[in-house]
RODO-46181 format. One line per field, with one value per residue (C-alpha): y, z, x. Coordinates in pm, whole numbers. Layout:
<rs>
py	[Y, ...]
pz	[Z, ...]
px	[X, ...]
</rs>
This chain:
<rs>
py	[-1381, -1525, -1749, -1857, -1928, -2080, -2271, -2421, -2595, -2281, -2115, -1811, -1701, -1322, -1083, -705, -410, -425, -491, -299, -534, -914, -998, -1355, -1501, -1463, -1677, -1568, -1788, -1754, -1667, -1436, -1360, -1248, -1020, -871, -923, -777, -991, -909, -1082, -1201, -1349, -1353, -1543, -1831, -1621, -1634, -2000, -1945, -2304, -2422, -2469, -2274, -1973, -1987, -2017, -1711, -1494, -1620, -1543, -1197, -1134, -1250, -1032, -728, -777, -797, -448, -287, -409, -197, 136, 365, 519, 231, 78, 418, 490, 172, 254, 608, 490, 242, 517, 753, 476, 428, 798, 756, 691, 371, 345, 220, 92, -113, 1, -163, -107, -398, -489, -190, -302, -150, -383, -266, -330, -166, -122, -5, 209, -12, -310, -492, -578, -488, -704, -741, -594, -496, -283, -225, 121, 401, 383, 11, -209, -315, -691, -867, -1111, -1210, -1167, -1256, -1294, -1580, -1750, -2002, -2065, -1977, -1766, -1395, -1344, -1030, -964, -903, -836, -872, -874, -894, -1052, -796, -876, -834, -1181, -1351, -1232, -1370, -1262, -1352, -1370, -1438, -1487, -1304, -1063, -1333, -1183, -1528, -1550, -1800, -1712, -1822, -1759, -1669, -1636, -1282, -1336, -1649, -1578, -1946, -2035, -2234, -2531, -2377, -2274, -2136, -2107, -1952, -1621, -1316, -984, -916, -1110, -1045, -1209, -1298, -1106, -1410, -1413, -1783, -1775, -1581, -1489, -1481, -1433, -1781, -1849, -2182, -2201, -1985, -2070, -1734, -1917, -2087, -1848, -2005, -1979, -1664, -1728, -1787, -1684, -1720, -1583, -1887, -1919, -2092, -2186, -2178, -2537, -2690, -2865, -2613, -2847, -2831, -2448, -2323, -2162, -1860, -1619, -1699, -1763, -2129, -2072, -1795, -1882, -1658, -1357, -1449, -1334, -1316, -1538, -1244, -1085, -1125, -1175, -1019, -992, -698, -639, -337, -357, -7, -163, -497, -588, -621, -823, -663, -826, -652, -775, -647, -596, -293, -116, 194, 181, -22, -300, -392, -621, -653, -861, -916, -1100, -1471, -1679, -1950, -1990, -2211, -2016, -1910, -1530, -1332, -1080, -752, -500, -210, -23, -93, 35, 307, 458, 556, 513, 523, 568, 572, 421, 458, 229, 337, 194, 213, 495, 479, 754, 723, 928, 943, 1113, 1092, 1453, 1555, 1511, 1624, 1391, 1459, 1284, 1153, 973, 707, 475, 105, 49, 144, 250, 492, 646, 825, 1042, 1043, 1342, 1548, 1590, 1755, 1909, 1897, 2166, 2343, 2365, 2058, 1686, 1479, 1225, 1033, 1035, 854, 862, 881, 889, 1223, 1335, 1252, 1397, 1469, 1521, 1741, 1801, 2077, 1827, 1904, 2007, 1864, 2036, 1886, 1951, 1789, 1719, 1704, 1407, 1578, 1936, 1844, 2134, 2121, 2330, 2353, 2219, 2426, 2200, 2238, 2257, 2193, 1875, 1533, 1409, 1066, 1034, 746, 694, 369, 396, 499, 525, 843, 1149, 1126, 1091, 1035, 1283, 1231, 1499, 1484, 1668, 1632, 1776, 1739, 1395, 1217, 1376, 1240, 1423, 1332, 1538, 1599, 1666, 1813, 2080, 2107, 2061, 1899, 1737, 1499, 1150, 870, 638, 789, 1060, 1328, 1194, 1322, 1402, 1578, 1951, 1880, 1780, 2136, 2273, 2131, 2338, 2258, 2423, 2339, 2433, 2342, 2230, 2248, 1899, 1772, 1865, 2197, 2049, 2180, 1908, 1964, 1902, 1888, 1967, 1914, 2028, 2172, 2543, 2739, 2488, 2656, 2584, 2552, 2218, 2036, 1880, 1510, 1464, 1167, 1188, 944, 894, 641, 733, 438, 332, 692, 687, 1038, 1103, 1322, 1467, 1230, 1235, 965, 933, 755, 997, 1310, 1177, 1198, 1554, 1647, 1528, 1776, 1551, 1711, 1496, 1558, 1409, 1473, 1435, 1267, 1177, 833, 957, 1171, 1481, 1685, 1457, 1178, 1324, 1334, 963, 876, 1090, 831, 516, 242, 419, 751, 590, 755, 1081, 915, 882, 1188, 1401, 1246, 1334, 1691, 1739, 1599, 1842, 2128, 2033, 2051, 2376, 2549, 2444, 2201, 1925, 1799, 1468, 1348, 1400, 1277, 935, 822, 569, 383, 122, -147, -3, 280, 33, 125, 489, 441, 174, 385, 712, 581, 398, 717, 954, 755, 1079, 1249, 1029, 901, 614, 444, 211, -30, -137, -443, -276, -374, -347, -610, -485, -722, -1014, -870, -1058, -1389, -1373, -1497, -1139, -1029, -1098, -880, -591, -607, -331, -90, -177, -368, -706, -835, -984, -634, -474, -117, -229, -459, -168, 39, -240, -245, 131, 68, -219, -110, -430, -388, -46, -143, -75, -236, -15, 261, 454, 375, 509, 283, 56, -131, -374, -489, -791, -977, -1353, -1395, -1115, -1215, -893, -821, -1132, -1100, -1184, -849, -639, -936, -948, -571, -593, -879, -675, -358, -554, -688, -356, -79, 72, 328, 114, 194, -85, -270, -485, -711, -711, -1003, -990, -1351, -1236, -1006, -994, -673, -510, -614, -457, -611, -305, -494, -607, -273, -62, -281, -291, 86, 162, -50, 135, 483, 406, 282, 594, 833, 649, 683, 1048, 1127, 1194, 1216, 1008, 718, 589, 247, 128, -31]
pz	[-38, -280, -584, -810, -1161, -1367, -1685, -1699, -2031, -2217, -2372, -2586, -2777, -2759, -3023, -3006, -3224, -3225, -3586, -3543, -3262, -3277, -2912, -2795, -2792, -2467, -2388, -2169, -1944, -1818, -1463, -1223, -860, -709, -410, -240, -552, -797, -1057, -1124, -1434, -1426, -1771, -1700, -1371, -1520, -1517, -1141, -1144, -1201, -1132, -1438, -1755, -1981, -1752, -1744, -2121, -2154, -1936, -2116, -2456, -2334, -2189, -2504, -2721, -2496, -2490, -2868, -2881, -2585, -2719, -3023, -2844, -2903, -2592, -2361, -2348, -2324, -2023, -1851, -1920, -1798, -1464, -1424, -1481, -1243, -980, -1018, -940, -597, -270, -80, 60, 413, 520, 796, 1063, 1402, 1709, 1953, 2200, 2090, 1730, 1426, 1179, 837, 476, 245, -130, -317, -635, -926, -699, -788, -429, -81, 156, 534, 740, 1094, 1263, 1624, 1712, 1455, 1344, 1373, 1088, 860, 840, 576, 718, 429, 55, -123, -461, -349, -72, -304, -622, -931, -752, -679, -352, -178, 189, 338, 705, 975, 1354, 1577, 1923, 2209, 2300, 1935, 1925, 1693, 1402, 1231, 868, 613, 229, -64, -430, -727, -514, -353, 0, 152, 336, 492, 821, 882, 1195, 1233, 1505, 1448, 1597, 1395, 1095, 1119, 1022, 1257, 1098, 1172, 884, 925, 640, 544, 730, 653, 734, 1059, 1353, 1694, 1945, 2301, 2575, 2668, 2312, 2269, 2053, 1779, 1746, 1388, 1183, 1063, 774, 659, 335, 77, -202, -275, -505, -186, -55, 287, 316, 526, 731, 1102, 1110, 1414, 1599, 1655, 1867, 1737, 1990, 1827, 1771, 1791, 1529, 1329, 1297, 1677, 1703, 1971, 1885, 2095, 2004, 1792, 1810, 1860, 2161, 2307, 2189, 2458, 2267, 1963, 1707, 1362, 1092, 888, 1178, 1226, 1598, 1634, 1925, 1983, 2251, 2355, 2580, 2711, 2851, 2933, 3197, 2934, 2634, 2382, 2144, 1842, 1646, 1308, 979, 740, 985, 1111, 1459, 1688, 1891, 2154, 2452, 2701, 2999, 3220, 3038, 3100, 3304, 3039, 2671, 2727, 3021, 2953, 2910, 3109, 2837, 2931, 2688, 2622, 2348, 2155, 1820, 1987, 2146, 1787, 1838, 1501, 1347, 1635, 1982, 2222, 2523, 2765, 3115, 3255, 3012, 2692, 2431, 2128, 1841, 1829, 1617, 1893, 1923, 1703, 1328, 1263, 1539, 1870, 2100, 2437, 2734, 2983, 3232, 3164, 3533, 3476, 3109, 3069, 2721, 2810, 3058, 2889, 2921, 2607, 2519, 2185, 2109, 1768, 1533, 1311, 995, 1036, 1091, 1335, 1123, 1356, 1690, 1825, 2135, 2264, 2619, 2712, 2421, 2203, 1849, 1651, 1283, 1165, 803, 629, 351, 163, 406, 747, 1063, 1358, 1735, 2049, 2375, 2676, 2889, 3197, 3172, 2984, 2742, 2361, 2135, 1755, 1574, 1290, 998, 740, 462, 418, 291, 402, 718, 835, 1194, 1382, 1705, 1695, 2036, 2273, 2570, 2409, 2239, 1896, 1608, 1231, 1037, 668, 447, 89, -141, -499, -641, -348, -317, 21, 245, 590, 893, 1244, 1498, 1862, 2053, 2350, 2143, 1843, 1618, 1276, 1125, 836, 893, 971, 716, 422, 235, 15, -325, -658, -971, -1297, -1332, -1538, -1213, -1083, -1363, -1222, -1040, -830, -817, -530, -616, -503, -750, -709, -696, -831, -500, -441, -210, -277, -385, -344, -653, -686, -1034, -1126, -1452, -1625, -1588, -1891, -2002, -2206, -2087, -2437, -2394, -2588, -2300, -2216, -1864, -1624, -1351, -1058, -731, -476, -227, 12, 372, 478, 298, 204, -119, 63, -142, -217, -465, -733, -962, -1230, -1232, -1217, -1502, -1710, -1596, -1728, -2067, -2062, -1913, -1657, -1347, -1142, -809, -706, -331, -351, -72, 72, 178, 489, 361, 535, 831, 934, 761, 432, 469, 550, 257, 24, 211, 127, 33, -15, -237, -556, -436, -484, -864, -906, -731, -976, -1268, -1136, -1111, -1470, -1598, -1423, -1590, -1928, -1850, -1745, -2048, -1875, -2113, -2316, -2320, -2612, -2413, -2065, -1900, -1566, -1332, -1031, -836, -600, -438, -683, -942, -813, -887, -1242, -1357, -1247, -1370, -1729, -1724, -1604, -1825, -2112, -2316, -2066, -2098, -2386, -2180, -1837, -1644, -1390, -1206, -987, -945, -776, -1072, -963, -621, -601, -600, -367, -57, -238, -288, -30, 78, 49, 398, 573, 343, 419, 682, 418, 116, 261, 204, -36, 270, 369, 143, 164, 134, -159, -354, -270, -403, -724, -763, -709, -962, -1284, -1472, -1383, -1553, -1882, -2157, -2506, -2808, -2595, -2707, -2416, -2383, -2439, -2128, -1986, -1713, -1508, -1280, -1077, -1122, -769, -617, -278, -229, -556, -767, -1133, -1229, -1096, -1364, -1605, -1598, -1648, -1954, -2091, -2050, -2209, -2496, -2590, -2532, -2667, -3004, -3002, -3188, -2907, -2761, -2450, -2322, -2028, -1898, -1672, -1460, -1391, -1190, -962, -706, -586, -605, -566, -450, -762, -965, -1288, -1264, -1131, -1396, -1675, -1537, -1503, -1823, -1996, -1819, -1887, -2244, -2310, -2181, -2344, -2674, -2650, -2550, -2851, -2697, -2985, -2807, -2746, -3068, -3214, -3432, -3757]
px	[-3104, -2856, -2895, -2614, -2724, -2439, -2504, -2161, -2222, -2325, -2023, -2063, -1762, -1773, -1672, -1652, -1586, -1208, -1112, -783, -676, -698, -749, -738, -1091, -1284, -1581, -1876, -2083, -2434, -2343, -2519, -2595, -2921, -2887, -3193, -3407, -3157, -2970, -2612, -2471, -2119, -2029, -1652, -1679, -1487, -1168, -1161, -1057, -688, -591, -788, -576, -817, -789, -414, -411, -635, -414, -99, -252, -353, -5, 172, -51, -4, 371, 380, 236, 415, 745, 698, 652, 946, 1095, 1002, 1348, 1513, 1292, 1409, 1773, 1721, 1586, 1870, 2125, 1951, 1945, 2318, 2372, 2209, 2390, 2325, 1970, 1910, 1566, 1413, 1649, 1625, 1835, 1881, 2159, 2371, 2359, 2195, 2032, 1914, 1843, 2098, 2067, 2371, 2348, 2245, 2165, 1848, 1739, 1853, 2064, 2054, 2343, 2430, 2692, 2798, 2672, 2648, 3010, 3088, 3213, 2933, 2869, 2653, 2403, 2179, 2207, 1880, 2053, 2272, 2082, 1913, 2109, 1920, 1661, 1636, 1453, 1351, 1394, 1045, 1114, 1389, 1365, 1662, 1630, 1622, 1982, 2092, 2251, 2001, 1801, 1492, 1443, 1188, 1207, 979, 1008, 849, 648, 439, 472, 398, 726, 962, 1133, 1494, 1704, 2071, 2334, 2453, 2802, 2886, 2652, 2544, 2193, 1977, 1794, 1458, 1238, 885, 638, 395, 422, 209, 374, 564, 690, 845, 1070, 977, 1152, 1365, 1512, 1419, 1106, 932, 564, 441, 125, 22, -221, -362, -160, 9, -239, -409, -655, -791, -1055, -1029, -652, -660, -964, -921, -555, -344, -42, 171, 484, 799, 1063, 1406, 1518, 1170, 965, 768, 473, 434, 432, 200, -136, -61, -344, -648, -1019, -942, -717, -944, -1297, -1443, -1311, -1536, -1277, -1434, -1286, -1162, -967, -589, -517, -170, 70, 302, 555, 754, 1064, 973, 651, 798, 539, 268, 171, -62, -307, -455, -760, -656, -825, -825, -1057, -879, -1022, -797, -937, -673, -636, -355, -245, 66, 337, 280, 523, 542, 469, 163, 18, -340, -338, -590, -677, -844, -996, -766, -957, -1273, -1402, -1609, -1297, -1199, -825, -644, -300, -48, -34, 255, 319, 585, 609, 254, 166, -25, -77, -304, -442, -822, -1086, -1348, -1484, -1192, -1243, -884, -754, -589, -334, -463, -319, -433, -266, -227, -292, -653, -716, -1005, -1038, -1357, -1173, -836, -598, -553, -185, -229, -567, -731, -611, -862, -648, -424, -465, -253, -73, 156, 327, 635, 849, 1201, 1346, 1203, 990, 691, 722, 406, 354, 67, -43, -234, -302, 20, 302, 379, 483, 665, 621, 762, 594, 832, 734, 894, 767, 443, 502, 471, 690, 718, 1031, 1169, 1238, 1525, 1264, 891, 733, 621, 789, 886, 1012, 1177, 1363, 1559, 1713, 1432, 1679, 1811, 1664, 1826, 1580, 1585, 1370, 1323, 1163, 1038, 797, 673, 998, 1239, 1397, 1378, 1645, 1724, 1856, 1966, 1759, 1858, 1532, 1727, 1917, 1676, 1982, 1959, 2273, 2349, 2223, 2465, 2299, 2106, 2307, 2143, 2039, 2168, 1962, 2041, 1977, 1659, 1482, 1539, 1325, 1000, 740, 431, 90, -151, -505, -863, -1128, -1503, -1644, -1973, -2145, -1966, -1696, -1349, -1108, -727, -525, -149, -7, 362, 509, 816, 879, 771, 505, 232, -116, -255, -441, -168, 25, 19, -112, -91, -355, -327, -513, -624, -902, -934, -855, -808, -472, -367, -180, 77, 368, 648, 934, 900, 1203, 996, 710, 934, 1141, 821, 770, 1115, 997, 704, 440, 208, 165, -146, -258, -625, -666, -1004, -1244, -1170, -828, -785, -617, -891, -941, -1173, -1483, -1288, -1222, -1584, -1708, -1552, -1650, -1897, -2224, -2037, -1769, -1895, -1742, -1400, -1422, -1649, -1374, -1122, -1345, -1390, -1012, -967, -1227, -1044, -718, -891, -1074, -752, -557, -317, -432, -723, -920, -714, -401, -498, -439, -574, -414, -548, -353, -487, -800, -746, -881, -1226, -1153, -1015, -1261, -1557, -1405, -1382, -1715, -1884, -1687, -1526, -1499, -1270, -963, -744, -610, -651, -428, -591, -276, -324, -662, -990, -1233, -1491, -1603, -1901, -1653, -1390, -1493, -1482, -1107, -854, -779, -1139, -1285, -1034, -1135, -1504, -1476, -1357, -1578, -1872, -2036, -2299, -2470, -2587, -2846, -2710, -2347, -2434, -2580, -2266, -2043, -2236, -2176, -1805, -1792, -1631, -1725, -2092, -2094, -1930, -2181, -2171, -2085, -1934, -1627, -1395, -1042, -746, -715, -417, -499, -199, -198, 61, 35, 160, -47, -186, -379, -565, -582, -501, -864, -978, -813, -842, -1223, -1238, -1010, -1227, -1547, -1403, -1244, -1585, -1777, -1557, -1631, -1353, -1097, -845, -640, -761, -473, -398, -42, 46, 359, 453, 759, 559, 287, 115, 456, 813, 1143, 1318, 1410, 1448, 1090, 959, 1128, 1008, 653, 613, 795, 531, 247, 378, 477, 126, -43, 205, 163, -216, -185, 28, 363, 616, 882, 641, 492, 432, 723, 615]
</rs>
């Protein structure tokens, strides 16, 4: 099926039609793959080997050249300074709250602070105590706090940190009362971890190593158990294919443990990938750490459980799309789970999708969405009745109950032009009051001059595509406005309204901001997601193109004034949008973007993403991956828009060679005389909390697109 043809000794130094820009030289190699009788050329394959000196030198040369140009754009530094000043105006931000043993634990970021710190307090009104400061923990390094998990009694806390956006974290442990660190140090840890009920050990996601250039580093991952005080090298293989071979866990699956003190009789195992359908197992909590667990199936892929699950005592509630394309909430008993005959708690709604559900002592709160605004309802666990909850204002809702022994909730609401505002909600009285943590944000009056239009655009196949448009009041629709268009369209992730200080600051400068709600998201339910999935993926970028054409036809902007952006999996969208319609955009930003879909599964993070995008081992999926692949569709002597590829050198999700190879291909092919640049963030990964890095990164991106779209405040200084 597959044949690799690489003539490693044949180096061709490529040159393109880019006389205006003196790009670093890029060689091509005679490399190709044959899948199902079709040859796919890959002349920039050599850029995937990041550990080789010549590859590092190429990226460094590209980065230096790109910086030499971006540094000359007027308005860039002013944009960074503006964001920093706006950030200083804001109240303290509290995230990652957790309630254990009567104590609240949280990440707090003060106005103007670069990264957040870990704190706790006794109850809501107790004295605040600092536990972990990432800026001073290791002299000379600025770390970021990744996760924190207090023990169930609140007397210990495990926290993880990483450096330069790498996400491969180290766990440390602390006695909360004395603030003394235990000697234990666990590395590498991928994402979350949880304490055992006896407060003596932590279960964490283990991977082979932290080298994201090693394609095998995240194959056959495990949940390991670390007993506080024990030797890390002897941590127990608690849950994996190796410890439970009878479960036949695929090498690309993350076997993960989760526990819930409100269902303390049970231990739950999840077989996780990017697949939305939950595959779960459960068993009685073992009597000892090394006791063989008698796992029983709890849900399988065909049960179509997605999004939220709730375990409470012997009860389990879950969201499903089985016979409910807009999702519904159902119930079964953990004593004898039966999803085929589950009780419906919240039936599917015709015009709204069920987004999430969570619980408190006596209630389940449910969030529904019409694709733009959310609604809230509560199900009384005692009376079995559901009633609507009237919100302070409309928008996107985030709900959380930190103390599930009570009925007090935190409800956060935001919209495109309304900053995130948090309330305390009493489910018994329906009363909303100011939140004890996050206070209302503050922004200049200019942010009040923005307006939103929600429209629907006819797609290439007649399907109506939702489009959100944000701009300054009084803007003339004369085709002369700079427009930034951004979308995503993967994993069923909906581009729901959210307030972005950076994006809205552009809107106050007369830039139109547009968000197409393309297929591949789930704004219109499960069918919307599957209509931009694998073989149907072209709908994702075609919807984006249709929305861009609408913005031009209605006078919001023109092709000479429009820039498109795609981030991460949105790299598929933007790389294919500009290779299909290069005439429609003045600029494009491929931000840590997947632009080489045929090679996705051959990166360290690739195997886990096969359920979303497909594999070259399947003939139908291979062809779909080719269609998604921006590099495969770059054509010589084509007038492409200006392109800025952005990669994080420490990115463990989308390796820097994905946007790098795309930039190399477009540099050599474009005949438009527009710049094609590769920005490399050596102090970043896929993203980072570090505001200095983040502000500089996005100021470069926006300055580039505004420069190319002719914004008068962002021009190249001579």
